[in-house]
C-alpha positions as CSV (number, residue, x, y, z in Angstrom):
1,X,6.5,6.3,-17.3
2,X,6.8,10.0,-16.9
3,X,4.4,12.5,-18.5
4,X,5.2,16.2,-18.7
5,X,2.5,18.7,-19.4
6,X,3.2,22.2,-20.8
7,X,0.5,24.8,-20.1
8,X,0.1,28.5,-20.2
9,X,-0.5,28.6,-16.5
10,X,-1.8,26.2,-13.8
11,X,-2.5,29.0,-11.3
12,X,-2.7,32.6,-12.6
13,X,-1.7,35.6,-10.6
14,X,-5.1,37.2,-11.2
15,X,-7.1,34.1,-10.1
16,X,-8.6,33.3,-13.5
17,X,-9.1,29.7,-14.8
18,X,-9.0,28.4,-18.3
19,X,-10.7,25.3,-19.5
20,X,-7.5,23.4,-19.8
21,X,-6.4,24.6,-16.4
22,X,-9.4,22.8,-14.9
23,X,-8.8,19.7,-17.0
24,X,-5.2,19.4,-16.0
25,X,-6.0,19.8,-12.3
26,X,-8.5,16.9,-12.6
27,X,-6.5,14.7,-15.0
28,X,-3.1,14.7,-13.1
29,X,-4.4,12.9,-10.0
30,X,-6.0,10.2,-12.2
31,X,-2.7,9.5,-13.9
32,X,-0.8,9.5,-10.6
33,X,-3.3,7.0,-9.1
34,X,-2.5,4.7,-12.1
35,X,1.2,4.8,-11.4
36,X,2.5,7.6,-13.8
37,X,5.0,10.2,-12.7
38,X,3.6,13.6,-13.7
39,X,5.1,17.0,-13.9
40,X,3.7,20.3,-15.2
41,X,5.7,23.1,-16.8
42,X,3.8,26.4,-16.7
43,X,4.9,29.1,-19.1
44,X,3.5,31.8,-16.7
45,X,1.5,32.2,-13.5
46,X,2.4,31.4,-10.0
47,X,3.2,28.5,-7.6
48,X,0.5,27.1,-5.3
49,X,0.3,24.6,-2.5
50,X,-2.8,23.2,-4.3
51,X,-0.8,21.9,-7.2
52,X,-1.6,18.2,-7.8
53,X,2.1,17.4,-8.7
54,X,5.5,19.0,-9.2
55,X,5.1,22.3,-11.1
56,X,7.8,24.4,-12.6
57,X,6.8,28.0,-13.5
58,X,9.1,29.5,-16.1
59,X,8.2,33.2,-15.6
60,X,5.5,35.0,-13.6
61,X,3.9,37.5,-16.1
62,X,0.4,36.5,-17.1
63,X,-0.7,37.0,-20.7
64,X,-3.7,39.5,-20.9
65,X,-6.2,39.2,-23.7
66,X,-6.7,43.0,-23.9
67,X,-3.1,43.7,-24.8
68,X,-2.2,45.2,-28.1
69,X,-0.7,43.2,-30.9
70,X,2.9,44.4,-30.3
71,X,2.8,43.7,-26.6
72,X,1.4,40.2,-27.2
73,X,4.2,39.5,-29.8
74,X,6.8,40.6,-27.3
75,X,5.3,38.5,-24.5
76,X,5.3,35.3,-26.7
77,X,8.8,36.0,-28.0
78,X,10.0,36.2,-24.4
79,X,8.2,33.1,-23.3
80,X,9.4,31.1,-26.3
81,X,13.0,32.1,-25.6
82,X,12.7,31.1,-22.0
83,X,11.1,27.8,-22.9
84,X,13.8,27.0,-25.5
85,X,16.5,27.6,-22.8
86,X,14.5,25.3,-20.4
87,X,14.3,22.6,-23.1
88,X,18.0,22.7,-23.9
89,X,18.9,22.5,-20.2
90,X,16.5,19.6,-19.5
91,X,16.8,17.8,-22.9
92,X,17.7,14.4,-21.6
93,X,14.8,14.2,-19.2
94,X,12.3,15.5,-21.7
95,X,13.6,13.2,-24.4
96,X,12.7,10.2,-22.3
97,X,9.3,11.5,-21.2
98,X,5.9,11.7,-22.9
99,X,5.3,15.4,-23.7
100,X,1.8,16.9,-23.9
101,X,1.3,20.6,-24.6
102,X,-1.9,22.5,-24.0
103,X,-0.6,25.9,-25.1
104,X,0.4,27.4,-28.4
105,X,3.7,28.7,-27.2
106,X,5.0,25.2,-26.4
107,X,3.3,23.7,-29.5
108,X,5.7,25.8,-31.6
109,X,8.8,24.9,-29.6
110,X,8.6,21.3,-28.5
111,X,8.2,19.6,-31.9
112,X,11.4,21.3,-33.0
113,X,13.3,19.2,-30.5
114,X,11.2,16.0,-30.0
115,X,9.1,13.6,-32.1
116,X,5.6,12.5,-31.2
117,X,4.7,15.5,-29.0
118,X,1.0,15.5,-28.2
119,X,-0.7,18.8,-29.1
120,X,-3.8,19.1,-26.9
121,X,-5.2,22.5,-27.7
122,X,-8.9,23.3,-27.0
123,X,-9.3,25.6,-30.0
124,X,-11.5,25.9,-33.0
125,X,-9.0,25.6,-35.9
126,X,-9.4,27.9,-38.8
127,X,-12.1,30.1,-37.2
128,X,-9.9,33.0,-35.9
129,X,-6.5,32.7,-37.7
130,X,-7.0,30.3,-40.6
131,X,-3.6,31.0,-42.3
132,X,-1.6,30.8,-39.0
133,X,-3.5,27.6,-38.1
134,X,-2.8,25.9,-41.4
135,X,0.9,26.9,-41.2
136,X,1.1,25.5,-37.6
137,X,-0.6,22.3,-38.5
138,X,1.7,21.8,-41.6
139,X,4.7,22.2,-39.3
140,X,3.2,19.8,-36.8
141,X,2.8,17.3,-39.7
142,X,6.4,17.6,-40.8
143,X,7.6,17.2,-37.2
144,X,5.5,14.1,-36.5
145,X,3.3,15.7,-33.8
146,X,0.1,14.1,-32.6
147,X,-2.9,16.6,-32.6
148,X,-5.6,15.7,-30.0
149,X,-9.0,17.3,-30.6
150,X,-12.1,17.0,-28.4
151,X,-14.8,16.9,-31.1
152,X,-15.4,14.7,-34.1
153,X,-16.1,17.8,-36.2
154,X,-12.6,19.1,-35.6
155,X,-11.1,15.6,-36.4
156,X,-13.0,15.5,-39.7
157,X,-11.9,19.0,-40.6
158,X,-8.2,18.2,-39.9
159,X,-8.3,14.8,-41.7
160,X,-9.3,16.6,-44.9
161,X,-6.2,18.8,-45.0
162,X,-4.0,18.5,-48.1
163,X,-1.1,17.1,-46.0
164,X,-1.1,14.1,-43.7
165,X,-1.7,14.9,-40.0
166,X,-1.8,12.5,-37.1
167,X,-5.1,13.4,-35.5
168,X,-6.7,11.8,-32.5
169,X,-10.2,12.4,-31.2
170,X,-10.4,12.2,-27.4
171,X,-13.4,13.7,-25.5
172,X,-12.9,16.2,-22.7
173,X,-14.8,15.3,-19.5
174,X,-17.1,16.7,-16.8
175,X,-15.6,17.5,-13.4
176,X,-15.5,14.6,-11.0
177,X,-16.2,17.1,-8.2
178,X,-19.7,18.0,-9.5
179,X,-22.6,18.0,-7.1
180,X,-25.7,16.9,-9.1
181,X,-29.0,18.8,-8.8
182,X,-31.2,16.6,-6.6
183,X,-34.6,17.9,-7.5
184,X,-36.6,20.6,-9.2
185,X,-39.1,22.9,-7.6
186,X,-41.5,23.6,-10.4
187,X,-43.3,26.3,-8.5
188,X,-40.2,28.4,-8.0
189,X,-39.0,31.0,-10.6
190,X,-36.2,29.5,-12.8
191,X,-32.7,30.6,-12.1
192,X,-30.3,30.8,-15.1
193,X,-26.6,30.4,-15.0
194,X,-23.7,31.2,-17.4
195,X,-20.0,31.1,-16.9
196,X,-16.8,32.0,-18.8
197,X,-14.1,34.5,-19.5
198,X,-15.7,37.9,-20.1
199,X,-14.5,38.5,-23.6
200,X,-16.2,39.2,-26.9
201,X,-16.2,35.7,-28.3
202,X,-18.1,34.4,-25.2
203,X,-21.1,36.4,-26.3
204,X,-22.4,37.6,-22.9
205,X,-23.5,40.8,-24.6
206,X,-25.8,38.7,-26.8
207,X,-27.3,37.1,-23.7
208,X,-28.0,40.5,-22.2
209,X,-29.6,41.8,-25.3
210,X,-31.7,38.6,-25.5
211,X,-33.0,39.0,-22.0
212,X,-33.9,42.7,-22.7
213,X,-36.1,41.5,-25.6
214,X,-38.3,39.4,-23.2
215,X,-37.8,41.1,-19.8
216,X,-41.5,42.2,-19.7
217,X,-42.6,38.5,-20.1
218,X,-40.4,37.1,-17.4
219,X,-42.1,36.0,-14.2
220,X,-41.1,37.8,-11.0
221,X,-38.0,36.2,-9.4
222,X,-36.4,34.8,-12.6
223,X,-32.7,35.8,-12.6
224,X,-29.6,35.3,-14.8
225,X,-26.2,35.0,-13.1
226,X,-22.9,35.2,-15.0
227,X,-19.7,33.9,-13.4
228,X,-16.3,35.0,-14.6
229,X,-14.2,38.1,-15.2
230,X,-12.3,39.6,-18.1
231,X,-11.7,42.7,-20.3
232,X,-15.4,43.0,-21.2
233,X,-16.7,43.3,-17.7
234,X,-17.2,47.1,-17.6
235,X,-18.9,47.0,-21.0
236,X,-21.3,44.3,-19.8
237,X,-22.0,46.3,-16.6
238,X,-22.9,49.4,-18.7
239,X,-25.0,47.3,-21.1
240,X,-27.0,45.9,-18.1
241,X,-27.5,49.4,-16.8
242,X,-28.5,50.8,-20.2
243,X,-31.2,48.2,-20.5
244,X,-32.4,48.5,-16.9
245,X,-31.7,44.9,-16.1
246,X,-29.8,45.2,-12.8
247,X,-32.6,43.3,-11.0
248,X,-32.5,40.5,-13.5
249,X,-28.9,40.0,-14.5
250,X,-26.0,39.8,-12.1
251,X,-22.3,39.5,-12.8
252,X,-21.0,37.2,-10.0
253,X,-17.3,37.5,-10.7
254,X,-14.7,34.7,-10.4
255,X,-15.7,31.8,-8.1
256,X,-13.7,28.8,-7.1
257,X,-15.6,25.6,-7.0
258,X,-18.2,26.1,-9.7
259,X,-18.7,22.4,-9.4
260,X,-20.6,23.1,-6.2
261,X,-22.5,26.0,-7.7
262,X,-24.2,24.5,-10.7
263,X,-26.8,22.6,-8.6
264,X,-28.1,26.0,-7.3
265,X,-29.5,26.8,-10.7
266,X,-32.0,25.3,-13.2
267,X,-30.8,26.2,-16.7
268,X,-27.4,26.9,-18.2
269,X,-27.0,29.3,-21.1
270,X,-23.9,29.2,-23.4
271,X,-24.1,32.3,-25.6
272,X,-20.7,32.0,-27.2
273,X,-19.9,33.1,-30.7
274,X,-17.0,30.7,-30.9
275,X,-15.8,27.9,-28.7
276,X,-13.2,25.1,-28.6
277,X,-15.0,22.6,-26.5
278,X,-16.9,24.3,-23.7
279,X,-16.3,22.5,-20.4
280,X,-18.9,24.5,-18.6
281,X,-21.5,23.1,-20.9
282,X,-20.5,19.5,-20.1
283,X,-20.3,20.2,-16.4
284,X,-23.8,21.8,-16.4
285,X,-25.3,18.9,-18.4
286,X,-23.7,16.3,-16.1
287,X,-25.1,18.2,-13.1
288,X,-28.6,18.0,-14.5
289,X,-29.0,21.5,-16.0
290,X,-30.6,21.7,-19.5
291,X,-28.5,23.9,-21.7
292,X,-29.5,26.7,-24.2
293,X,-26.6,27.3,-26.6
294,X,-25.8,28.9,-29.9
295,X,-24.7,26.4,-32.5
296,X,-21.3,28.0,-32.7
297,X,-18.0,26.5,-33.9
298,X,-17.3,24.1,-32.2
299,X,-18.8,21.9,-29.5
300,X,-22.5,22.6,-28.7
301,X,-23.7,21.0,-31.9
302,X,-22.0,17.8,-30.8
303,X,-24.1,17.3,-27.7
304,X,-27.0,19.7,-27.4
305,X,-30.2,18.4,-29.0
306,X,-33.3,20.6,-28.9
307,X,-36.2,19.2,-27.0
308,X,-34.0,16.5,-25.4
309,X,-31.3,18.2,-23.2
310,X,-31.9,21.9,-24.0
311,X,-32.1,24.2,-27.1
312,X,-29.6,24.5,-29.9
313,X,-30.2,27.8,-31.7
314,X,-28.8,29.7,-34.7
315,X,-25.4,31.2,-33.8
316,X,-25.7,34.8,-32.8
317,X,-29.5,35.0,-33.2
318,X,-30.7,36.9,-30.1
319,X,-34.3,36.6,-31.1
320,X,-34.1,32.8,-31.1
321,X,-32.3,32.9,-27.8
322,X,-35.0,35.1,-26.3
323,X,-37.7,32.8,-27.6
324,X,-35.9,29.7,-26.1
325,X,-35.7,31.5,-22.7
326,X,-39.4,32.3,-22.7
327,X,-40.3,28.8,-23.9
328,X,-38.5,27.0,-21.1
329,X,-39.7,29.6,-18.5
330,X,-43.3,28.7,-19.5
331,X,-42.7,24.9,-19.2
332,X,-44.7,23.4,-16.4
333,X,-42.0,20.7,-15.8
334,X,-38.4,20.8,-17.0
335,X,-37.4,17.6,-15.3
336,X,-37.5,15.6,-18.5
337,X,-34.9,18.0,-19.9
338,X,-32.8,17.5,-16.8
339,X,-32.8,13.7,-17.3
340,X,-31.9,14.2,-20.9
341,X,-29.0,16.5,-19.8
342,X,-27.6,13.9,-17.4
343,X,-27.9,11.0,-19.9
344,X,-26.2,13.0,-22.7
345,X,-23.1,13.6,-20.5
346,X,-22.6,10.1,-19.2
347,X,-20.0,9.2,-21.8
348,X,-17.9,12.2,-20.8
349,X,-16.7,10.7,-17.5
350,X,-13.1,11.1,-16.6
351,X,-12.3,7.5,-15.7
352,X,-13.2,6.2,-19.2
353,X,-11.5,9.0,-21.0
354,X,-8.3,8.5,-18.9
355,X,-8.3,5.0,-20.2
356,X,-8.3,6.3,-23.7
357,X,-5.4,8.7,-23.0
358,X,-3.3,5.9,-21.4
359,X,-3.9,3.6,-24.3
360,X,-3.0,6.3,-26.8
361,X,0.2,7.3,-24.9
362,X,1.2,3.6,-24.6
363,X,0.9,3.0,-28.3
364,X,3.2,5.9,-29.1
365,X,5.7,5.0,-26.3
């Protein structure tokens, strides 16, 4: 059986990673090991020798989140046109393959040509563009697409729509390349980690403001490291300077192999205002890092339990975030939280979830 994935990019020209980029790089080898033929169609990006399978890049201009509305519209019109031509030219092959799209661009196009396309988008439906989302889902319903969501909350929301929609709940997983934290040194200052695309919805400005509220209470040596890059980087640099936090908060930029970096830290902070399903959160928990997270739509509330594997706090409340930071800094021993973190992530392993995907694909085929 052949499975063809459609994604925005597998390798970007700027070096950035998306959550689904990481998932696809991990998922494809699992499918190949089980006898599937796999191909990836990237709407943008570049080729790489690190690709886990055959990859076809349709065009090389990467979408930028800080573009204006007109430029974004022109970009997607161009991409959709190129994709439509590709579909027509390769119709016979595509028709006899299982098609899975991880990007909105392909989600619009593929169902117009094929039935039972899997729509696997890691988004919080109805949070940013409710009218557009409802229209898209209505079209998916008419065209017999299968919408795959990573949280039970999203499944429940979509099942309450006024029109029938084929919705499947399949968890995302933690990286199989993770190096778990081996032990905690309770006498050393805690090291906090965050990671993500530096844009407004990721809430790193909220994290900086929270740290500013309690900087005078932090023991010497406590630091906060933020991994990632994006359009908000310069604003975050200025915010750190304005609050005189250069010795406490450090922007570390993009790093390959975060799976090997988590274990160097003690606590993970997810300050997002809005999420689809945060893979960095699952990776950090599986590594043994308790997680402090806003209860934002969607994801953290599905797995973070205050007092067990971290702290789940009111979305956007920087005072509660500051209090959680100080509370865990003052704990004599956080190893119980670490054990809770590892236990809470056990069901998110890639082998079990690959089984679920294969069963789902086989039923449709």
